mmCIF file as gemmi writes it, N, C-alpha and C atoms, coordinates in Angstrom:
data_model
loop_
_atom_site.group_PDB
_atom_site.id
_atom_site.type_symbol
_atom_site.label_atom_id
_atom_site.label_alt_id
_atom_site.label_comp_id
_atom_site.label_asym_id
_atom_site.label_entity_id
_atom_site.label_seq_id
_atom_site.pdbx_PDB_ins_code
_atom_site.Cartn_x
_atom_site.Cartn_y
_atom_site.Cartn_z
_atom_site.occupancy
_atom_site.B_iso_or_equiv
_atom_site.pdbx_formal_charge
_atom_site.auth_seq_id
_atom_site.auth_asym_id
_atom_site.pdbx_PDB_model_num
ATOM 1 N N . MET Axp A 1 ? 1.155 -7.921 11.808 1 0 ? 1 A 1
ATOM 2 C CA . MET Axp A 1 ? -0.039 -8.638 12.357 1 0 ? 1 A 1
ATOM 3 C C . MET Axp A 1 ? 0.069 -9.719 12.098 1 0 ? 1 A 1
ATOM 4 N N . ARG Axp A 2 ? -0.282 -11.071 12.839 1 0 ? 2 A 1
ATOM 5 C CA . ARG Axp A 2 ? -0.402 -12.106 12.725 1 0 ? 2 A 1
ATOM 6 C C . ARG Axp A 2 ? -0.782 -12.706 11.796 1 0 ? 2 A 1
ATOM 7 N N . PRO Axp A 3 ? -0.212 -13.993 10.962 1 0 ? 3 A 1
ATOM 8 C CA . PRO Axp A 3 ? -0.739 -14.263 9.69 1 0 ? 3 A 1
ATOM 9 C C . PRO Axp A 3 ? -2.28 -14.986 9.826 1 0 ? 3 A 1
ATOM 10 N N . GLY Axp A 4 ? -3.044 -14.438 9.048 1 0 ? 4 A 1
ATOM 11 C CA . GLY Axp A 4 ? -4.411 -15.075 9.058 1 0 ? 4 A 1
ATOM 12 C C . GLY Axp A 4 ? -5.254 -13.812 9.69 1 0 ? 4 A 1
ATOM 13 N N . ARG Axp A 5 ? -4.713 -13.012 10.461 1 0 ? 5 A 1
ATOM 14 C CA . ARG Axp A 5 ? -5.816 -12.012 11.399 1 0 ? 5 A 1
ATOM 15 C C . ARG Axp A 5 ? -6.593 -11.18 10.359 1 0 ? 5 A 1
ATOM 16 N N . ALA Axp A 6 ? -5.959 -10.984 8.985 1 0 ? 6 A 1
ATOM 17 C CA . ALA Axp A 6 ? -6.639 -9.996 8.212 1 0 ? 6 A 1
ATOM 18 C C . ALA Axp A 6 ? -7.545 -10.831 7.429 1 0 ? 6 A 1
ATOM 19 N N . ALA Axp A 7 ? -7.746 -11.857 7.027 1 0 ? 7 A 1
ATOM 20 C CA . ALA Axp A 7 ? -8.483 -13.012 6.679 1 0 ? 7 A 1
ATOM 21 C C . ALA Axp A 7 ? -9.792 -13.115 7.665 1 0 ? 7 A 1
ATOM 22 N N . GLU Axp A 8 ? -9.205 -13.246 9.286 1 0 ? 8 A 1
ATOM 23 C CA . GLU Axp A 8 ? -10.385 -13.284 10.006 1 0 ? 8 A 1
ATOM 24 C C . GLU Axp A 8 ? -10.906 -12.167 10.467 1 0 ? 8 A 1
ATOM 25 N N . ALA Axp A 9 ? -10.428 -11.128 10.465 1 0 ? 9 A 1
ATOM 26 C CA . ALA Axp A 9 ? -11.125 -9.908 10.126 1 0 ? 9 A 1
ATOM 27 C C . ALA Axp A 9 ? -12.43 -9.595 8.86 1 0 ? 9 A 1
ATOM 28 N N . ARG Axp A 10 ? -11.606 -10.238 7.633 1 0 ? 10 A 1
ATOM 29 C CA . ARG Axp A 10 ? -12.537 -9.671 6.697 1 0 ? 10 A 1
ATOM 30 C C . ARG Axp A 10 ? -13.921 -10.733 6.766 1 0 ? 10 A 1
ATOM 31 N N . GLU Axp A 11 ? -13.682 -11.798 7.305 1 0 ? 11 A 1
ATOM 32 C CA . GLU Axp A 11 ? -14.736 -12.755 7.446 1 0 ? 11 A 1
ATOM 33 C C . GLU Axp A 11 ? -15.882 -12.515 8.541 1 0 ? 11 A 1
ATOM 34 N N . LEU Axp A 12 ? -15.199 -11.773 9.448 1 0 ? 12 A 1
ATOM 35 C CA . LEU Axp A 12 ? -16.329 -11.091 10.394 1 0 ? 12 A 1
ATOM 36 C C . LEU Axp A 12 ? -16.933 -9.947 10.13 1 0 ? 12 A 1
ATOM 37 N N . PHE Axp A 13 ? -16.622 -9.083 9.007 1 0 ? 13 A 1
ATOM 38 C CA . PHE Axp A 13 ? -16.802 -8.364 8.617 1 0 ? 13 A 1
ATOM 39 C C . PHE Axp A 13 ? -18.001 -8.687 7.726 1 0 ? 13 A 1
ATOM 40 N N . ALA Axp A 14 ? -17.637 -9.618 6.507 1 0 ? 14 A 1
ATOM 41 C CA . ALA Axp A 14 ? -18.852 -10.066 5.923 1 0 ? 14 A 1
ATOM 42 C C . ALA Axp A 14 ? -19.779 -10.875 6.662 1 0 ? 14 A 1
ATOM 43 N N . ALA Axp A 15 ? -19.72 -11.568 7.622 1 0 ? 15 A 1
ATOM 44 C CA . ALA Axp A 15 ? -20.543 -12.079 8.321 1 0 ? 15 A 1
ATOM 45 C C . ALA Axp A 15 ? -21.59 -11.437 9.047 1 0 ? 15 A 1
ATOM 46 N N . HIS Axp A 16 ? -21.094 -10.153 9.637 1 0 ? 16 A 1
ATOM 47 C CA . HIS Axp A 16 ? -22.022 -9.531 10.654 1 0 ? 16 A 1
ATOM 48 C C . HIS Axp A 16 ? -22.277 -8.116 10.209 1 0 ? 16 A 1
ATOM 49 N N . GLN Axp A 17 ? -23.643 -8.279 9.898 1 0 ? 17 A 1
ATOM 50 C CA . GLN Axp A 17 ? -23.911 -6.319 9.349 1 0 ? 17 A 1
ATOM 51 C C . GLN Axp A 17 ? -23.979 -5.477 10.351 1 0 ? 17 A 1
ATOM 52 N N . GLY Axp A 18 ? -23.23 -4.526 10.018 1 0 ? 18 A 1
ATOM 53 C CA . GLY Axp A 18 ? -23.231 -3.61 10.877 1 0 ? 18 A 1
ATOM 54 C C . GLY Axp A 18 ? -21.698 -3.37 11.34 1 0 ? 18 A 1
ATOM 55 N N . TYR Axp A 19 ? -20.996 -4.434 11.004 1 0 ? 19 A 1
ATOM 56 C CA . TYR Axp A 19 ? -19.424 -4.474 11.31 1 0 ? 19 A 1
ATOM 57 C C . TYR Axp A 19 ? -18.471 -3.588 10.389 1 0 ? 19 A 1
ATOM 58 N N . LEU Axp A 20 ? -17.656 -2.811 11.03 1 0 ? 20 A 1
ATOM 59 C CA . LEU Axp A 20 ? -16.683 -1.795 10.271 1 0 ? 20 A 1
ATOM 60 C C . LEU Axp A 20 ? -15.309 -2.524 10.045 1 0 ? 20 A 1
ATOM 61 N N . LEU Axp A 21 ? -14.808 -2.128 8.921 1 0 ? 21 A 1
ATOM 62 C CA . LEU Axp A 21 ? -13.406 -2.735 8.93 1 0 ? 21 A 1
ATOM 63 C C . LEU Axp A 21 ? -12.323 -1.604 8.383 1 0 ? 21 A 1
ATOM 64 N N . ALA Axp A 22 ? -11.202 -1.743 8.673 1 0 ? 22 A 1
ATOM 65 C CA . ALA Axp A 22 ? -9.997 -0.456 8.439 1 0 ? 22 A 1
ATOM 66 C C . ALA Axp A 22 ? -8.947 -1.374 8.21 1 0 ? 22 A 1
ATOM 67 N N . GLY Axp A 23 ? -8.091 -0.767 7.232 1 0 ? 23 A 1
ATOM 68 C CA . GLY Axp A 23 ? -7.254 -1.463 6.673 1 0 ? 23 A 1
ATOM 69 C C . GLY Axp A 23 ? -6.474 -0.615 5.366 1 0 ? 23 A 1
ATOM 70 N N . LEU Axp A 24 ? -5.432 -1.69 4.64 1 0 ? 24 A 1
ATOM 71 C CA . LEU Axp A 24 ? -4.982 -0.834 3.308 1 0 ? 24 A 1
ATOM 72 C C . LEU Axp A 24 ? -6.383 -0.783 2.388 1 0 ? 24 A 1
ATOM 73 N N . ALA Axp A 25 ? -6.356 0.452 1.838 1 0 ? 25 A 1
ATOM 74 C CA . ALA Axp A 25 ? -7.147 0.938 0.977 1 0 ? 25 A 1
ATOM 75 C C . ALA Axp A 25 ? -7.404 -0.19 -0.173 1 0 ? 25 A 1
ATOM 76 N N . SER Axp A 26 ? -6.248 -0.773 -0.758 1 0 ? 26 A 1
ATOM 77 C CA . SER Axp A 26 ? -6.062 -1.837 -1.782 1 0 ? 26 A 1
ATOM 78 C C . SER Axp A 26 ? -6.881 -3.166 -0.982 1 0 ? 26 A 1
ATOM 79 N N . SER Axp A 27 ? -6.473 -3.469 0.417 1 0 ? 27 A 1
ATOM 80 C CA . SER Axp A 27 ? -7.362 -4.463 0.679 1 0 ? 27 A 1
ATOM 81 C C . SER Axp A 27 ? -8.517 -4.6 0.916 1 0 ? 27 A 1
ATOM 82 N N . LEU Axp A 28 ? -8.941 -3.248 1.148 1 0 ? 28 A 1
ATOM 83 C CA . LEU Axp A 28 ? -10.626 -3.01 1.294 1 0 ? 28 A 1
ATOM 84 C C . LEU Axp A 28 ? -11.203 -3.057 0.229 1 0 ? 28 A 1
ATOM 85 N N . ALA Axp A 29 ? -10.579 -2.368 -1.035 1 0 ? 29 A 1
ATOM 86 C CA . ALA Axp A 29 ? -11.206 -2.452 -2.166 1 0 ? 29 A 1
ATOM 87 C C . ALA Axp A 29 ? -11.389 -4.004 -2.771 1 0 ? 29 A 1
ATOM 88 N N . GLY Axp A 30 ? -10.586 -5.08 -2.199 1 0 ? 30 A 1
ATOM 89 C CA . GLY Axp A 30 ? -10.424 -6.536 -2.59 1 0 ? 30 A 1
ATOM 90 C C . GLY Axp A 30 ? -11.698 -6.917 -2.151 1 0 ? 30 A 1
ATOM 91 N N . ALA Axp A 31 ? -11.947 -6.513 -0.944 1 0 ? 31 A 1
ATOM 92 C CA . ALA Axp A 31 ? -12.943 -7.472 -0.062 1 0 ? 31 A 1
ATOM 93 C C . ALA Axp A 31 ? -14.346 -6.484 -0.426 1 0 ? 31 A 1
ATOM 94 N N . ALA Axp A 32 ? -14.364 -5.231 -0.772 1 0 ? 32 A 1
ATOM 95 C CA . ALA Axp A 32 ? -15.446 -4.815 -1.199 1 0 ? 32 A 1
ATOM 96 C C . ALA Axp A 32 ? -16.082 -5.491 -2.653 1 0 ? 32 A 1
ATOM 97 N N . ARG Axp A 33 ? -15.411 -5.862 -3.689 1 0 ? 33 A 1
ATOM 98 C CA . ARG Axp A 33 ? -15.685 -6.421 -4.601 1 0 ? 33 A 1
ATOM 99 C C . ARG Axp A 33 ? -16.366 -7.622 -4.235 1 0 ? 33 A 1
ATOM 100 N N . GLN Axp A 34 ? -16.032 -8.337 -3.107 1 0 ? 34 A 1
ATOM 101 C CA . GLN Axp A 34 ? -16.477 -9.766 -2.839 1 0 ? 34 A 1
ATOM 102 C C . GLN Axp A 34 ? -17.731 -9.721 -2.117 1 0 ? 34 A 1
ATOM 103 N N . ILE Axp A 35 ? -18.091 -8.414 -1.633 1 0 ? 35 A 1
ATOM 104 C CA . ILE Axp A 35 ? -19.346 -8.523 -0.75 1 0 ? 35 A 1
ATOM 105 C C . ILE Axp A 35 ? -20.147 -7.193 -1.121 1 0 ? 35 A 1
ATOM 106 N N . PRO Axp A 36 ? -21.389 -7.524 -1.732 1 0 ? 36 A 1
ATOM 107 C CA . PRO Axp A 36 ? -22.166 -6.85 -2.543 1 0 ? 36 A 1
ATOM 108 C C . PRO Axp A 36 ? -22.556 -5.831 -1.489 1 0 ? 36 A 1
ATOM 109 N N . GLY Axp A 37 ? -22.563 -4.338 -2.063 1 0 ? 37 A 1
ATOM 110 C CA . GLY Axp A 37 ? -23.445 -3.369 -1.079 1 0 ? 37 A 1
ATOM 111 C C . GLY Axp A 37 ? -22.137 -2.755 -0.282 1 0 ? 37 A 1
ATOM 112 N N . THR Axp A 38 ? -21.103 -3.158 -0.148 1 0 ? 38 A 1
ATOM 113 C CA . THR Axp A 38 ? -19.853 -2.882 0.858 1 0 ? 38 A 1
ATOM 114 C C . THR Axp A 38 ? -19.244 -1.441 0.32 1 0 ? 38 A 1
ATOM 115 N N . LEU Axp A 39 ? -19.057 -0.564 0.971 1 0 ? 39 A 1
ATOM 116 C CA . LEU Axp A 39 ? -18.863 0.789 0.383 1 0 ? 39 A 1
ATOM 117 C C . LEU Axp A 39 ? -17.298 1.142 1.231 1 0 ? 39 A 1
ATOM 118 N N . VAL Axp A 40 ? -16.485 1.414 0.367 1 0 ? 40 A 1
ATOM 119 C CA . VAL Axp A 40 ? -15.183 2.038 0.852 1 0 ? 40 A 1
ATOM 120 C C . VAL Axp A 40 ? -15.146 3.343 0.867 1 0 ? 40 A 1
ATOM 121 N N . LEU Axp A 41 ? -15.273 4.238 2.144 1 0 ? 41 A 1
ATOM 122 C CA . LEU Axp A 41 ? -15.03 5.433 2.305 1 0 ? 41 A 1
ATOM 123 C C . LEU Axp A 41 ? -13.68 6.379 1.821 1 0 ? 41 A 1
ATOM 124 N N . PRO Axp A 42 ? -13.845 7.352 0.939 1 0 ? 42 A 1
ATOM 125 C CA . PRO Axp A 42 ? -12.514 7.846 0.412 1 0 ? 42 A 1
ATOM 126 C C . PRO Axp A 42 ? -11.977 8.31 1.563 1 0 ? 42 A 1
ATOM 127 N N . GLY Axp A 43 ? -10.54 8.698 1.183 1 0 ? 43 A 1
ATOM 128 C CA . GLY Axp A 43 ? -9.552 9.32 2.17 1 0 ? 43 A 1
ATOM 129 C C . GLY Axp A 43 ? -8.579 8.139 3.12 1 0 ? 43 A 1
ATOM 130 N N . HIS Axp A 44 ? -8.153 8.478 3.629 1 0 ? 44 A 1
ATOM 131 C CA . HIS Axp A 44 ? -7.485 7.739 4.885 1 0 ? 44 A 1
ATOM 132 C C . HIS Axp A 44 ? -7.489 8.23 6.043 1 0 ? 44 A 1
ATOM 133 N N . PHE Axp A 45 ? -7.177 7.402 7.155 1 0 ? 45 A 1
ATOM 134 C CA . PHE Axp A 45 ? -7.292 7.612 8.324 1 0 ? 45 A 1
ATOM 135 C C . PHE Axp A 45 ? -5.68 7.343 8.854 1 0 ? 45 A 1
ATOM 136 N N . MET Axp A 46 ? -4.891 6.947 8.122 1 0 ? 46 A 1
ATOM 137 C CA . MET Axp A 46 ? -3.455 6.479 8.327 1 0 ? 46 A 1
ATOM 138 C C . MET Axp A 46 ? -2.684 6.485 7.463 1 0 ? 46 A 1
ATOM 139 N N . THR Axp A 47 ? -1.368 6.63 7.492 1 0 ? 47 A 1
ATOM 140 C CA . THR Axp A 47 ? -0.598 6.344 6.198 1 0 ? 47 A 1
ATOM 141 C C . THR Axp A 47 ? 0.693 5.248 6.743 1 0 ? 47 A 1
ATOM 142 N N . ALA Axp A 48 ? 1.065 4.768 5.802 1 0 ? 48 A 1
ATOM 143 C CA . ALA Axp A 48 ? 2.318 3.75 6.228 1 0 ? 48 A 1
ATOM 144 C C . ALA Axp A 48 ? 3.513 4.316 5.002 1 0 ? 48 A 1
ATOM 145 N N . ARG Axp A 49 ? 4.345 4.878 5.645 1 0 ? 49 A 1
ATOM 146 C CA . ARG Axp A 49 ? 5.405 5.647 5.045 1 0 ? 49 A 1
ATOM 147 C C . ARG Axp A 49 ? 6.477 4.763 5.113 1 0 ? 49 A 1
ATOM 148 N N . GLN Axp A 50 ? 7.044 4.471 3.532 1 0 ? 50 A 1
ATOM 149 C CA . GLN Axp A 50 ? 8.321 3.476 3.377 1 0 ? 50 A 1
ATOM 150 C C . GLN Axp A 50 ? 9.54 4.589 3.195 1 0 ? 50 A 1
ATOM 151 N N . ALA Axp A 51 ? 10.113 3.844 3.265 1 0 ? 51 A 1
ATOM 152 C CA . ALA Axp A 51 ? 11.972 4.703 2.825 1 0 ? 51 A 1
ATOM 153 C C . ALA Axp A 51 ? 12.886 3.504 2.674 1 0 ? 51 A 1
ATOM 154 N N . PHE Axp A 52 ? 14.022 4.237 2.073 1 0 ? 52 A 1
ATOM 155 C CA . PHE Axp A 52 ? 15.276 3.501 2.255 1 0 ? 52 A 1
ATOM 156 C C . PHE Axp A 52 ? 16.004 4.192 3.076 1 0 ? 52 A 1
ATOM 157 N N . ALA Axp A 53 ? 17.137 3.714 3.583 1 0 ? 53 A 1
ATOM 158 C CA . ALA Axp A 53 ? 18.371 4.496 4.514 1 0 ? 53 A 1
ATOM 159 C C . ALA Axp A 53 ? 19.63 3.804 3.976 1 0 ? 53 A 1
ATOM 160 N N . CYS Axp A 54 ? 20.485 4.496 4.602 1 0 ? 54 A 1
ATOM 161 C CA . CYS Axp A 54 ? 22.083 4.265 4.126 1 0 ? 54 A 1
ATOM 162 C C . CYS Axp A 54 ? 22.924 5.232 5.159 1 0 ? 54 A 1
ATOM 163 N N . PRO Axp A 55 ? 23.773 4.076 5.922 1 0 ? 55 A 1
ATOM 164 C CA . PRO Axp A 55 ? 24.439 4.66 6.962 1 0 ? 55 A 1
ATOM 165 C C . PRO Axp A 55 ? 25.545 5.825 6.668 1 0 ? 55 A 1
ATOM 166 N N . PRO Axp A 56 ? 25.725 6.927 7.292 1 0 ? 56 A 1
ATOM 167 C CA . PRO Axp A 56 ? 26.545 7.825 7.301 1 0 ? 56 A 1
ATOM 168 C C . PRO Axp A 56 ? 28.019 7.154 6.254 1 0 ? 56 A 1
ATOM 169 N N . GLY Axp A 57 ? 28.641 8.348 5.68 1 0 ? 57 A 1
ATOM 170 C CA . GLY Axp A 57 ? 30.068 7.481 4.936 1 0 ? 57 A 1
ATOM 171 C C . GLY Axp A 57 ? 29.869 6.537 4.102 1 0 ? 57 A 1
ATOM 172 N N . HIS Axp A 58 ? 28.736 6.506 3.429 1 0 ? 58 A 1
ATOM 173 C CA . HIS Axp A 58 ? 28.608 5.591 2.5 1 0 ? 58 A 1
ATOM 174 C C . HIS Axp A 58 ? 28.167 6.253 1.258 1 0 ? 58 A 1
ATOM 175 N N . PRO Axp A 59 ? 28.989 7.091 0.62 1 0 ? 59 A 1
ATOM 176 C CA . PRO Axp A 59 ? 28.327 8.15 -0.331 1 0 ? 59 A 1
ATOM 177 C C . PRO Axp A 59 ? 28.197 7.074 -1.953 1 0 ? 59 A 1
ATOM 178 N N . ALA Axp A 60 ? 28.847 6.135 -2.051 1 0 ? 60 A 1
ATOM 179 C CA . ALA Axp A 60 ? 28.462 5.34 -3.119 1 0 ? 60 A 1
ATOM 180 C C . ALA Axp A 60 ? 26.926 4.747 -2.796 1 0 ? 60 A 1
ATOM 181 N N . GLY Axp A 61 ? 26.937 4.215 -1.594 1 0 ? 61 A 1
ATOM 182 C CA . GLY Axp A 61 ? 25.431 3.589 -1.345 1 0 ? 61 A 1
ATOM 183 C C . GLY Axp A 61 ? 24.355 4.527 -1.509 1 0 ? 61 A 1
ATOM 184 N N . LEU Axp A 62 ? 24.618 5.557 -0.786 1 0 ? 62 A 1
ATOM 185 C CA . LEU Axp A 62 ? 23.337 6.652 -0.964 1 0 ? 62 A 1
ATOM 186 C C . LEU Axp A 62 ? 23.135 7.21 -2.52 1 0 ? 62 A 1
ATOM 187 N N . ALA Axp A 63 ? 24.186 7.686 -3.283 1 0 ? 63 A 1
ATOM 188 C CA . ALA Axp A 63 ? 23.997 7.41 -4.629 1 0 ? 63 A 1
ATOM 189 C C . ALA Axp A 63 ? 23.318 6.297 -5.399 1 0 ? 63 A 1
ATOM 190 N N . PHE Axp A 64 ? 23.729 5.089 -5.075 1 0 ? 64 A 1
ATOM 191 C CA . PHE Axp A 64 ? 22.768 3.921 -5.598 1 0 ? 64 A 1
ATOM 192 C C . PHE Axp A 64 ? 21.782 4.044 -5.558 1 0 ? 64 A 1
ATOM 193 N N . LEU Axp A 65 ? 21.332 4.415 -4.27 1 0 ? 65 A 1
ATOM 194 C CA . LEU Axp A 65 ? 19.974 4.395 -3.487 1 0 ? 65 A 1
ATOM 195 C C . LEU Axp A 65 ? 19.072 5.361 -4.089 1 0 ? 65 A 1
ATOM 196 N N . GLN Axp A 66 ? 19.469 6.739 -4.204 1 0 ? 66 A 1
ATOM 197 C CA . GLN Axp A 66 ? 18.802 7.695 -4.751 1 0 ? 66 A 1
ATOM 198 C C . GLN Axp A 66 ? 18.929 7.372 -6.523 1 0 ? 66 A 1
ATOM 199 N N . ALA Axp A 67 ? 19.76 6.807 -7.01 1 0 ? 67 A 1
ATOM 200 C CA . ALA Axp A 67 ? 19.588 6.572 -8.382 1 0 ? 67 A 1
ATOM 201 C C . ALA Axp A 67 ? 18.41 5.415 -8.697 1 0 ? 67 A 1
ATOM 202 N N . PHE Axp A 68 ? 18.462 4.52 -7.902 1 0 ? 68 A 1
ATOM 203 C CA . PHE Axp A 68 ? 17.51 3.446 -7.789 1 0 ? 68 A 1
ATOM 204 C C . PHE Axp A 68 ? 15.966 3.936 -7.679 1 0 ? 68 A 1
ATOM 205 N N . VAL Axp A 69 ? 15.852 4.64 -6.48 1 0 ? 69 A 1
ATOM 206 C CA . VAL Axp A 69 ? 14.691 4.933 -6.509 1 0 ? 69 A 1
ATOM 207 C C . VAL Axp A 69 ? 14.062 6.202 -7.557 1 0 ? 69 A 1
ATOM 208 N N . THR Axp A 70 ? 14.772 6.935 -7.957 1 0 ? 70 A 1
ATOM 209 C CA . THR Axp A 70 ? 14.465 7.907 -9.021 1 0 ? 70 A 1
ATOM 210 C C . THR Axp A 70 ? 14.042 6.999 -10.301 1 0 ? 70 A 1
ATOM 211 N N . GLU Axp A 71 ? 14.852 5.928 -10.525 1 0 ? 71 A 1
ATOM 212 C CA . GLU Axp A 71 ? 14.625 4.961 -11.809 1 0 ? 71 A 1
ATOM 213 C C . GLU Axp A 71 ? 13.307 4.137 -11.553 1 0 ? 71 A 1
ATOM 214 N N . ALA Axp A 72 ? 12.976 3.715 -10.361 1 0 ? 72 A 1
ATOM 215 C CA . ALA Axp A 72 ? 11.826 2.94 -10.187 1 0 ? 72 A 1
ATOM 216 C C . ALA Axp A 72 ? 10.693 3.532 -10.512 1 0 ? 72 A 1
ATOM 217 N N . ILE Axp A 73 ? 10.488 4.998 -10.083 1 0 ? 73 A 1
ATOM 218 C CA . ILE Axp A 73 ? 9.344 5.718 -9.93 1 0 ? 73 A 1
ATOM 219 C C . ILE Axp A 73 ? 9.027 6.272 -11.483 1 0 ? 73 A 1
ATOM 220 N N . THR Axp A 74 ? 10.273 7.17 -11.891 1 0 ? 74 A 1
ATOM 221 C CA . THR Axp A 74 ? 10.274 7.495 -13.551 1 0 ? 74 A 1
ATOM 222 C C . THR Axp A 74 ? 10.259 6.843 -14.53 1 0 ? 74 A 1
ATOM 223 N N . SER Axp A 75 ? 10.432 5.612 -14.342 1 0 ? 75 A 1
ATOM 224 C CA . SER Axp A 75 ? 10.598 4.324 -15.295 1 0 ? 75 A 1
ATOM 225 C C . SER Axp A 75 ? 9.189 3.457 -15.206 1 0 ? 75 A 1
ATOM 226 N N . GLY Axp A 76 ? 8.092 3.754 -14.385 1 0 ? 76 A 1
ATOM 227 C CA . GLY Axp A 76 ? 7.021 3.036 -14.048 1 0 ? 76 A 1
ATOM 228 C C . GLY Axp A 76 ? 7.116 1.566 -13.612 1 0 ? 76 A 1
ATOM 229 N N . LEU Axp A 77 ? 8.257 1.613 -13.096 1 0 ? 77 A 1
ATOM 230 C CA . LEU Axp A 77 ? 8.105 0.086 -12.245 1 0 ? 77 A 1
ATOM 231 C C . LEU Axp A 77 ? 7.737 -0.064 -11.066 1 0 ? 77 A 1
ATOM 232 N N . VAL Axp A 78 ? 7.463 1.054 -9.896 1 0 ? 78 A 1
ATOM 233 C CA . VAL Axp A 78 ? 6.64 1.299 -9.027 1 0 ? 78 A 1
ATOM 234 C C . VAL Axp A 78 ? 5.142 1.053 -9.472 1 0 ? 78 A 1
ATOM 235 N N . ALA Axp A 79 ? 4.75 1.93 -10.482 1 0 ? 79 A 1
ATOM 236 C CA . ALA Axp A 79 ? 3.247 1.926 -10.73 1 0 ? 79 A 1
ATOM 237 C C . ALA Axp A 79 ? 2.76 0.632 -11.47 1 0 ? 79 A 1
ATOM 238 N N . GLY Axp A 80 ? 3.674 -0.014 -12.029 1 0 ? 80 A 1
ATOM 239 C CA . GLY Axp A 80 ? 3.328 -1.41 -12.758 1 0 ? 80 A 1
ATOM 240 C C . GLY Axp A 80 ? 3.362 -2.334 -11.693 1 0 ? 80 A 1
ATOM 241 N N . LEU Axp A 81 ? 4.439 -2.224 -10.815 1 0 ? 81 A 1
ATOM 242 C CA . LEU Axp A 81 ? 3.855 -3.293 -9.775 1 0 ? 81 A 1
ATOM 243 C C . LEU Axp A 81 ? 2.801 -3.408 -8.763 1 0 ? 81 A 1
ATOM 244 N N . THR Axp A 82 ? 2.544 -1.757 -8.615 1 0 ? 82 A 1
ATOM 245 C CA . THR Axp A 82 ? 1.056 -1.615 -7.71 1 0 ? 82 A 1
ATOM 246 C C . THR Axp A 82 ? 0.158 -2.086 -8.302 1 0 ? 82 A 1
ATOM 247 N N . ASP Axp A 83 ? 0.172 -1.933 -9.64 1 0 ? 83 A 1
ATOM 248 C CA . ASP Axp A 83 ? -0.974 -2.501 -10.598 1 0 ? 83 A 1
ATOM 249 C C . ASP Axp A 83 ? -1.128 -4.133 -10.759 1 0 ? 83 A 1
ATOM 250 N N . ARG Axp A 84 ? 0.247 -4.545 -11.097 1 0 ? 84 A 1
ATOM 251 C CA . ARG Axp A 84 ? 0.25 -5.885 -10.892 1 0 ? 84 A 1
ATOM 252 C C . ARG Axp A 84 ? 0.077 -6.721 -9.634 1 0 ? 84 A 1
ATOM 253 N N . PHE Axp A 85 ? 0.282 -6.136 -8.347 1 0 ? 85 A 1
ATOM 254 C CA . PHE Axp A 85 ? -0.413 -6.76 -7.355 1 0 ? 85 A 1
ATOM 255 C C . PHE Axp A 85 ? -1.353 -6.16 -6.759 1 0 ? 85 A 1
ATOM 256 N N . GLY Axp A 86 ? -2.1 -5.533 -7.426 1 0 ? 86 A 1
ATOM 257 C CA . GLY Axp A 86 ? -3.475 -5.132 -6.804 1 0 ? 86 A 1
ATOM 258 C C . GLY Axp A 86 ? -3.263 -4.147 -5.811 1 0 ? 86 A 1
ATOM 259 N N . VAL Axp A 87 ? -2.243 -2.959 -5.524 1 0 ? 87 A 1
ATOM 260 C CA . VAL Axp A 87 ? -2.527 -2.57 -4.399 1 0 ? 87 A 1
ATOM 261 C C . VAL Axp A 87 ? -2.34 -1.069 -4.74 1 0 ? 87 A 1
ATOM 262 N N . GLY Axp A 88 ? -2.323 -0.614 -5.731 1 0 ? 88 A 1
ATOM 263 C CA . GLY Axp A 88 ? -2.479 0.845 -6.336 1 0 ? 88 A 1
ATOM 264 C C . GLY Axp A 88 ? -3.543 1.425 -5.843 1 0 ? 88 A 1
ATOM 265 N N . GLN Axp A 89 ? -4.816 0.941 -5.507 1 0 ? 89 A 1
ATOM 266 C CA . GLN Axp A 89 ? -5.943 1.701 -5.065 1 0 ? 89 A 1
ATOM 267 C C . GLN Axp A 89 ? -5.56 2.512 -3.617 1 0 ? 89 A 1
ATOM 268 N N . GLY Axp A 90 ? -5.599 3.847 -4.05 1 0 ? 90 A 1
ATOM 269 C CA . GLY Axp A 90 ? -5.409 4.506 -2.745 1 0 ? 90 A 1
ATOM 270 C C . GLY Axp A 90 ? -3.999 4.807 -2.143 1 0 ? 90 A 1
ATOM 271 N N . LEU Axp A 91 ? -3.043 4.684 -3.553 1 0 ? 91 A 1
ATOM 272 C CA . LEU Axp A 91 ? -2.012 4.732 -3.239 1 0 ? 91 A 1
ATOM 273 C C . LEU Axp A 91 ? -1.151 5.903 -3.777 1 0 ? 91 A 1
ATOM 274 N N . ASN Axp A 92 ? -0.23 6.692 -3.077 1 0 ? 92 A 1
ATOM 275 C CA . ASN Axp A 92 ? 0.193 7.572 -3.595 1 0 ? 92 A 1
ATOM 276 C C . ASN Axp A 92 ? 1.787 7.719 -3.508 1 0 ? 92 A 1
ATOM 277 N N . VAL Axp A 93 ? 2.497 7.797 -4.574 1 0 ? 93 A 1
ATOM 278 C CA . VAL Axp A 93 ? 3.834 7.646 -4.736 1 0 ? 93 A 1
ATOM 279 C C . VAL Axp A 93 ? 4.672 8.526 -4.85 1 0 ? 93 A 1
ATOM 280 N N . ALA Axp A 94 ? 5.617 8.807 -3.672 1 0 ? 94 A 1
ATOM 281 C CA . ALA Axp A 94 ? 6.341 9.919 -3.303 1 0 ? 94 A 1
ATOM 282 C C . ALA Axp A 94 ? 6.896 10.498 -4.572 1 0 ? 94 A 1
ATOM 283 N N . PRO Axp A 95 ? 6.993 11.801 -4.787 1 0 ? 95 A 1
ATOM 284 C CA . PRO Axp A 95 ? 7.91 12.737 -5.907 1 0 ? 95 A 1
ATOM 285 C C . PRO Axp A 95 ? 9.044 11.978 -6.16 1 0 ? 95 A 1
ATOM 286 N N . VAL Axp A 96 ? 9.834 12.028 -7.023 1 0 ? 96 A 1
ATOM 287 C CA . VAL Axp A 96 ? 11.203 11.959 -7.603 1 0 ? 96 A 1
ATOM 288 C C . VAL Axp A 96 ? 12.131 12.469 -6.57 1 0 ? 96 A 1
ATOM 289 N N . PRO Axp A 97 ? 13.038 11.727 -5.592 1 0 ? 97 A 1
ATOM 290 C CA . PRO Axp A 97 ? 13.674 12.327 -4.749 1 0 ? 97 A 1
ATOM 291 C C . PRO Axp A 97 ? 14.958 13.371 -5.294 1 0 ? 97 A 1
ATOM 292 N N . GLU Axp A 98 ? 15.374 14.529 -4.898 1 0 ? 98 A 1
ATOM 293 C CA . GLU Axp A 98 ? 16.059 15.425 -5.266 1 0 ? 98 A 1
ATOM 294 C C . GLU Axp A 98 ? 17.454 15.259 -4.747 1 0 ? 98 A 1
């Protein structure tokens, strides 16, 4: 998305009764707090799946990534960062990899 486009969309939403706005749940929750009467519908219509990758033949790199992701989830780092930056609402953290 071009810089500023999300802000422009929120401005149009706020300025025109009857407009709808779709986006990340955390972003919509922030907009809803600023616009009285706004309702954020539960559920989702799409997901943004994030991942780490390691090229074949790099077992040490794969082991490092697996250990990092496991530690980031189990230590509460992921939960803490999502809370800190206000992006936790509607976020589902993947289970610890096996």
